[in-house]
MITOR-823140 format. One record per residue: residue in three letters; x, y, z of N, C-alpha, C, O in turn; residue number from 1. Coordinates in pm, 1 decimal. Example, Ala and Ser with C-alpha at 12.3 -4.5 7.8 and 13.67 -1.06 7.14 Angstrom:
MITOR-823140
type/nxx/nyy/nzz/caxx/cayy/cazz/cxx/cyy/czz/oxx/oyy/ozz/seq
ALA/1319.0/-569.0/780.0/1230.0/-450.0/780.0/1320.0/-330.0/780.0/1423.6/-331.9/846.5/1
SER/1285.0/-225.0/708.0/1367.0/-106.0/714.0/1290.0/3.0/787.0/1340.9/113.8/803.9/2
end
This chain:
MITOR-823140
type/nxx/nyy/nzz/caxx/cayy/cazz/cxx/cyy/czz/oxx/oyy/ozz/seq
MET/126.0/-142.0/31.1/-44.5/-40.8/9.0/104.1/97.2/13.8/60.8/211.6/27.3/1
THR/236.3/86.7/5.2/328.3/260.7/1.7/287.6/392.9/-106.6/334.0/405.9/-219.9/2
GLY/212.0/464.0/-55.4/236.4/518.0/-166.1/121.5/497.1/-251.2/147.5/537.9/-364.5/3
GLU/35.7/462.3/-244.2/-48.3/345.6/-327.3/-146.6/469.4/-330.7/-183.2/527.6/-228.6/4
ARG/-192.2/509.2/-480.7/-330.6/584.0/-434.3/-465.8/519.5/-405.6/-493.4/406.6/-446.2/5
ARG/-503.0/553.3/-373.7/-664.0/414.7/-281.6/-811.9/528.1/-302.8/-816.3/650.6/-291.8/6
PRO/-895.0/453.3/-328.2/-1034.5/584.6/-233.7/-1025.4/538.8/-104.2/-957.3/441.9/-70.7/7
LEU/-1106.5/620.8/-15.2/-1124.9/627.4/84.0/-1234.0/493.6/129.0/-1313.0/413.8/78.5/8
ALA/-1178.1/532.0/254.3/-1281.0/345.4/344.9/-1419.3/408.9/312.3/-1440.0/530.2/312.6/9
ASP/-1513.2/311.3/283.6/-1730.0/375.5/261.9/-1714.4/379.7/465.5/-1783.4/295.9/523.6/10
ARG/-1634.5/466.6/546.2/-1681.2/549.8/673.2/-1698.9/637.0/682.9/-1762.0/690.3/591.6/11
PRO/-1675.3/683.9/749.4/-1606.0/836.6/795.4/-1541.8/864.6/936.1/-1554.9/803.8/1042.3/12
LEU/-1455.0/996.0/897.3/-1325.8/999.9/938.6/-1316.8/1007.0/1046.6/-1200.0/1016.2/1084.1/13
THR/-1425.5/1007.5/1159.9/-1413.2/985.6/1293.7/-1416.2/841.5/1291.8/-1439.2/806.5/1407.6/14
GLU/-1410.2/791.4/1254.6/-1476.3/629.5/1328.5/-1334.2/540.3/1296.0/-1354.3/503.2/1180.3/15
PRO/-1202.4/487.0/1336.9/-1073.2/396.2/1274.6/-1186.3/343.1/1209.5/-1304.3/371.1/1188.9/16
HIS/-1049.0/197.4/1169.3/-1062.6/132.5/1145.8/-1048.4/-33.2/1261.1/-936.1/-75.8/1287.8/17
PRO/-1119.4/-73.3/1291.1/-1139.6/-154.9/1433.9/-1025.1/-283.9/1443.9/-1025.0/-378.7/1522.3/18
SER/-925.6/-249.2/1331.1/-803.4/-348.6/1395.7/-656.5/-203.9/1411.0/-542.1/-202.4/1456.7/19
ARG/-714.9/-139.1/1367.7/-639.1/-29.1/1422.2/-743.1/61.3/1554.1/-837.5/123.7/1505.8/20
LEU/-740.0/62.9/1587.2/-833.0/105.5/1722.1/-994.2/56.7/1801.1/-1086.0/133.6/1829.5/21
PRO/-988.2/-125.4/1827.5/-1082.6/-208.3/1891.6/-1175.9/-112.1/1973.5/-1158.8/-31.4/2064.8/22
SER/-1269.5/-151.9/1908.4/-1409.3/-60.9/2048.0/-1352.6/-98.8/2154.1/-1326.1/-1.4/2224.6/23
GLY/-1300.7/-259.8/2228.2/-1310.9/-255.0/2360.0/-1111.8/-227.8/2408.7/-1041.6/-307.1/2471.4/24
HIS/-1073.2/-97.8/2354.3/-928.7/-49.6/2395.9/-942.0/71.4/2517.4/-979.2/186.9/2496.4/25
PRO/-927.4/50.7/2565.2/-912.2/143.7/2711.8/-891.7/256.4/2739.6/-906.4/285.7/2858.3/26
ASP/-853.5/355.1/2651.6/-835.6/459.2/2559.1/-900.4/504.1/2483.7/-879.0/622.1/2456.1/27
ARG/-999.1/439.5/2421.6/-1119.6/498.4/2350.3/-1172.7/558.2/2293.1/-1176.2/605.4/2179.5/28
ALA/-1234.4/557.3/2405.0/-1325.5/710.0/2404.3/-1236.1/831.2/2436.0/-1241.1/922.9/2354.0/29
ARG/-1159.5/844.8/2536.8/-1024.1/1000.2/2505.3/-955.6/969.4/2376.2/-932.9/1080.7/2328.7/30
ILE/-906.5/871.8/2286.6/-882.6/902.2/2223.4/-971.5/881.8/2083.8/-921.2/822.5/1988.4/31
LEU/-1068.6/919.9/2079.8/-1103.8/964.3/1939.8/-1187.7/1084.1/1992.5/-1243.8/1151.9/1906.3/32
ALA/-1208.5/1129.5/2161.8/-1238.1/1253.3/2100.0/-1108.9/1402.4/2078.1/-1117.5/1517.2/2034.6/33
ALA/-1026.0/1338.5/2121.5/-916.3/1394.3/2129.9/-936.9/1352.7/1966.1/-1059.6/1361.5/1960.7/34
HIS/-902.0/1320.1/1853.7/-968.9/1262.6/1764.7/-995.9/1375.6/1660.6/-928.7/1453.4/1592.9/35
THR/-1225.0/1324.3/1696.7/-1255.5/1492.9/1713.0/-1236.6/1581.6/1675.4/-1269.2/1648.9/1577.6/36
ALA/-1124.5/1594.5/1831.1/-1146.8/1806.0/1858.5/-1049.9/1822.4/1706.7/-1106.9/1866.5/1607.0/37
ALA/-919.5/1788.0/1700.9/-802.1/1763.5/1589.3/-924.8/1771.3/1471.6/-1004.0/1864.2/1486.8/38
LEU/-938.4/1715.1/1399.3/-1020.2/1710.4/1280.4/-1108.8/1793.3/1290.7/-1126.6/1847.0/1181.3/39
ALA/-1203.4/1848.9/1401.8/-1273.4/1999.1/1350.5/-1233.9/2097.5/1382.8/-1308.1/2195.4/1374.8/40
ALA/-1095.4/2111.3/1434.2/-957.3/2246.5/1423.2/-920.2/2263.7/1273.8/-902.8/2364.7/1205.6/41
GLY/-913.9/2131.8/1245.8/-817.3/2132.0/1088.9/-692.5/2056.8/1151.7/-591.8/2094.3/1091.6/42
GLU/-669.9/1988.3/1225.2/-517.3/1966.8/1278.8/-463.1/1939.9/1192.6/-503.5/2010.6/1100.3/43
ALA/-344.9/1836.5/1142.3/-265.3/1759.5/1173.9/-281.0/1603.9/1204.0/-269.8/1501.7/1136.2/44
GLY/-308.9/1629.6/1322.9/-351.5/1563.1/1469.2/-336.8/1573.6/1577.3/-299.7/1690.9/1581.6/45
TYR/-337.1/1505.1/1778.2/-370.2/1579.7/1851.9/-237.9/1438.8/1922.9/-194.3/1348.5/1851.5/46
LEU/-200.8/1457.6/2069.0/-175.4/1385.3/2148.6/-177.6/1262.2/2181.1/-77.9/1268.8/2253.2/47
ASP/-200.1/1183.8/2186.3/-202.3/1050.9/2165.6/-239.9/1130.8/2348.7/-197.6/1244.7/2368.1/48
PRO/-324.1/1051.7/2473.4/-415.5/1020.8/2556.0/-367.7/978.3/2588.8/-332.1/1072.3/2659.8/49
ALA/-273.8/857.6/2639.6/-213.3/770.3/2701.6/-51.4/764.1/2646.4/60.5/779.3/2695.3/50
SER/-79.1/749.1/2584.6/200.2/804.2/2579.1/178.6/903.4/2525.8/214.8/866.2/2414.2/51
GLY/150.0/998.3/2511.9/179.4/1162.4/2456.8/241.4/1215.2/2349.3/294.0/1324.2/2327.0/52
LEU/220.5/1089.7/2270.3/308.6/1042.5/2132.3/199.6/1125.2/2013.7/81.1/1131.6/2046.4/53
PHE/242.6/1188.1/1875.4/155.0/1259.5/1832.2/108.3/1179.8/1778.9/169.7/1073.2/1774.4/54
VAL/-44.3/1192.3/1700.9/-95.6/1113.1/1625.7/-102.8/1184.3/1508.1/-88.3/1306.2/1517.9/55
LEU/-132.8/1109.9/1337.1/-185.9/1190.3/1285.3/-382.9/1173.1/1242.3/-434.4/1065.4/1212.3/56
SER/-440.6/1274.2/1248.9/-537.7/1262.9/1193.2/-618.9/1203.6/1059.6/-562.9/1254.7/962.6/57
ALA/-765.1/1087.4/998.0/-755.2/1097.9/950.2/-807.9/1207.1/803.0/-801.7/1192.0/681.0/58
GLY/-858.2/1314.8/892.0/-842.7/1449.0/766.8/-739.6/1447.2/695.0/-734.6/1403.5/580.0/59
PHE/-630.5/1504.9/771.0/-478.7/1485.7/788.7/-402.4/1370.3/643.3/-333.5/1387.6/542.8/60
LEU/-449.4/1288.8/694.0/-414.2/1138.6/610.0/-517.4/1144.5/488.2/-454.5/1053.6/434.0/61
ALA/-568.6/1157.5/442.5/-633.0/1192.8/428.6/-636.9/1324.3/246.9/-634.7/1304.8/125.4/62
ARG/-643.8/1452.6/344.4/-516.0/1523.1/268.3/-448.1/1484.7/147.8/-450.6/1504.4/26.3/63
ARG/-360.3/1394.0/273.6/-255.9/1376.4/190.2/-218.3/1313.5/48.8/-115.4/1323.8/-18.0/64
GLY/-379.2/1220.5/18.6/-378.6/1137.5/-30.7/-362.8/1001.7/-118.4/-418.5/942.7/-211.0/65
THR/-216.8/985.3/-3.3/-170.0/815.5/-57.7/-192.3/724.0/112.5/-225.6/808.4/195.8/66
CYS/-183.8/608.1/164.3/-161.2/573.4/240.0/-4.9/478.9/192.9/32.3/396.8/109.0/67
CYS/69.9/587.7/357.8/150.9/542.2/418.5/196.6/371.4/374.4/294.7/342.0/306.1/68
GLY/121.9/298.2/419.2/109.5/133.3/462.1/254.3/191.0/595.1/363.5/191.4/538.1/69
ARG/261.2/221.3/701.9/280.5/264.4/803.9/188.7/245.6/959.0/221.6/303.5/1062.5/70
GLY/60.8/145.4/945.5/-72.9/147.2/1031.6/-102.8/239.9/1047.4/-152.8/223.1/1158.6/71
CYS/-119.3/360.3/1022.3/-169.8/450.7/1095.0/-287.3/413.7/1195.1/-341.1/304.2/1178.7/72
ARG/-334.0/501.4/1303.9/-426.8/436.7/1405.4/-557.4/523.8/1278.6/-662.1/461.3/1295.8/73
HIS/-569.7/580.9/1222.7/-683.7/663.3/1219.2/-706.2/630.6/990.9/-809.1/623.6/923.6/74
CYS/-585.0/622.3/956.7/-588.2/556.0/807.0/-684.9/526.1/770.7/-736.2/415.4/787.3/75
PRO/-757.7/671.8/680.1/-871.9/621.3/631.4/-946.7/552.0/462.7/-1049.9/559.4/395.9/76
TYR/-818.2/490.3/461.1/-832.5/415.2/345.4/-823.9/257.5/392.2/-928.9/194.6/379.3/77
VAL/-696.0/178.2/451.7/-731.5/104.8/519.7/-899.2/33.9/544.9/-954.2/91.2/639.0/78
ASP/-970.8/-55.4/492.8/-1089.3/-117.9/457.1/-1075.9/-284.1/495.4/-967.5/-334.9/466.8/79
ASP/-1169.0/-363.5/552.0/-1170.1/-450.9/538.4/-1149.7/-563.4/414.0/-1205.3/-550.2/305.0/80
PRO/-1049.9/-689.8/452.4/-1008.2/-715.4/335.4/-1137.4/-799.5/248.7/-1215.4/-876.9/304.2/81
PRO/-1141.2/-746.4/21.2/-1222.2/-887.9/-5.0/-1289.9/-995.9/78.2/-1235.2/-1079.6/150.0/82
SER/-1407.8/-979.4/56.7/-1466.3/-1170.7/124.5/-1387.6/-1185.3/-8.2/-1336.9/-1107.0/-88.6/83
GLU/-1403.2/-1364.2/7.9/-1283.8/-1456.7/-89.9/-1494.9/-1491.4/-134.4/-1602.2/-1494.9/-74.0/84
GLN/-1450.7/-1505.2/-250.0/-1578.4/-1604.5/-281.6/-1560.5/-1738.3/-354.7/-1485.0/-1810.1/-420.2/85
ALA/-1703.5/-1719.9/-288.4/-1738.7/-1932.8/-335.4/-1711.3/-1990.7/-427.8/-1739.4/-2110.3/-436.3/86
end
């Protein structure tokens, strides 16, 4: 996926893919609140509430236009793998 142009995933930018932020993550609510605030302010990202590391927002990643393939938490390109046809 590195540098590959692809369409955005079919989900809101506010909702990360479950493989990147599972619903049971202990800091999920705080992370989503920080991410939503960054999106609303048009900021490139936010400080992770648990680790203090800077995390890029889905808005910033979408504006970049390509997936870097580094496993970003809010990657707007990652989607479910295609289902296998029987």
